[in-house]
Each structure stands twice: as C-alpha cells, then as structure tokens.
N, C-alpha and C positions, 0 to 999 in steps of 0.2 A: 302494800300488799304483804301479808305475812307469808312466811315460807311454806306453811301448810296449805294456804290457799293457792299459792303459786305452783306448788307441786301437783295439786289436783286439777288445775286449769289446763285444758288442752291447748297446745300451741296454735296460734293463728297461722294460717298457711303462709302469709307474708313473712312472719317471724321465722318460721321453720325453714322456708326455702329461699328467703331473701329476694324475692322477685315481686315487684308491684303488680304485674299482670296476673300472677298467681293469686295475689290477695284479692283482686277484683273478681276474678273467676270464682274463687272460693266463696265469695259472698253471693254471687249470682246463682250458682248451681244449687238447686233445691235437693233436699234429702231424698233418698230412695228412688233415684231416677237412673236412666240408662245414659251413660256418657261415653263418647268416643273422642279420643285425643289424637289428632293427626300431627305426626312429628313429635311424639311424646317423649323423646329422649330416653332417659333412664327410668321413667315412670314415677318420678317423685310426686308430681301433682296428682296423678291417678291414685297412687298409694294413699295420699293424704285424704282425697275425696272419699275413697272407699272406707277408710278407717273412721273418719270424722263425720261423714254425711251418709254413709251406708249406700253409696251409689254402686251400681253394677258398672265397673270401669273397664274399658277396653282401649287399646292403643295400636297405632301403626307407626313404625319407625323404620328408617332405611338402614341405619347402622346395626350390623349384626352384634357388635360388642355391647351397644346400648340396649338392644333387645334382650340379650342375656342378663344384663344387670337388672332390667325391669322385671323379667321373669323371676329372678332371684328375690326380688322384693315381694313377690306374690301377685304381680299384676299380669293380667291377660293381654299380652302384646304379641303381634306378629311382625315379621320383617317384610316390608313391602314399600313400594314407591307410590306415593299418593298421586303422582303425575299420571300413573297408569289407571287411575280410577279406583273405586271402592266396590268392585263387582262382588266381593265376598259378602256384602251386606245388602239386605233388601231395602226397598223404599221405606221411609218413615220408621227406621229401626231404633233411632236414638232420640232421647229428649234433648240432649245437648251434644253438639259437635264442636270441639275446641280446636282452633287453628291459631295458636299463639306463637309469634316469632318464627313462623314457618313459611308463610305464603311467599315471602321474598326469595326463598330458596327454591321455589318450584320453577319448572320450565313452562308449565301450562297453567297459569293461575286461574284463568277463566274456567277451564275444565275442572280444576280442583274445587273451585267455589260451586260449580254446578253439581258435582258429586256430593259435596258437603250438604247442599240443599236437598238433594234427593233422599239422603238418609236421615235428615233432621225432621222431626215431627212438626215442629212449629216454625213456619216461615212467614215472612211478611213480604209484600211487594211494594216497590217504589212506583208511585204513579208517574206516568210520563210516556214518552214516545216508545221507549223500549220495554217498559214495565218489567224491569229486572227484579228477580227475587233476592231477598236478603234475609238471613235468619233473624228471627225476633230477638234472640239472645244477643246478637251482634248489635242491634239497635239499642237494647238495654245497656250493653257495654259502652256504646258510644254516648248514650245519655249519661251514664255513670261517669264517664270520662269528660263530661261537660262539652261534648261535641254537639253541633246543631243537629236536630232531628230531621229536618226537611219535610217533604210531603209523603210520609209513610202511612199506609193503612194495613191492618191485619187482614190477611187473605181470608175470604169467606165471611167477612163481617160487613 
C-alpha cells in the first residue's frame, strides 16, 4: 500500500484500539444507528463508531474519571451503575446495546441483561422452557465468533 493510500484510509477499529472485540463490534454495527455502550470506559469505541459509522453514540460508565475522559472525546456518557438499571432510557430506544467485557463485573447480571433487552430494538428469543430473550446482535456476534447458534428464532417472525 502506498503512503498516500495509507494516509487516506480510515483506521480499522481493531487497529486503532487494539481489541478484537471492538473489531467485531465495529463490523456488526450498521451506520447511522443509535448505539448504547454499557461500561463504555473512556469512550474509545463510541468515538470511533460516531466518527466512522455516523452513529448516535451514548454510554454509561461507573468511573467518574473515565466519564470525564469520554466527554473530553466528545462522546455523550453519563456516570451510572448499570446494576441499578437503565431507567433513563425508554423501551426500544437503541438499535444496538453493547456490553463488552462488562457483564462479569456486574452484581446483578440477569437484571443487566433484562434492561439491555428492554432498551434494544431488535431482540430474539431462545425457544425452550424459559423462552429467554437474547439480543439479535448478540447472536450475530456469537455466529461471527463461530459459536453454535442453537434453537433461536427472531421475535415476531
């Protein structure tokens, strides 16, 4: 690749941030959508998605220092504990809800997942005794990661 072409090419999110999960998320998220990142850290992924995909990016982060750094990047982030829920957001407010390397840090993971589903527009349900909801994007992420798909169906279809 010539230096002129390399200079014009936008850096791929995985190259920019050095995280493979960000690379996968960067490919999955469609342009011009609403995105909420739970446990967004300093907002690096949200900043990249806003600049390169034109998304309306929002985040929730527990650490005040990280929230300040995210805001300094120009990302809309508020300080909050996702274990307490997402009451500030109405149902179906986002096209994508990202929960990457965060769930294991929560005290109430089932509550966090339920709230995530509530504010995510596109959800699928696992067929079975409990019929638990799972975000469609999570299934696409699992498929992309070569995980088994299981018996999923898209809600309402």
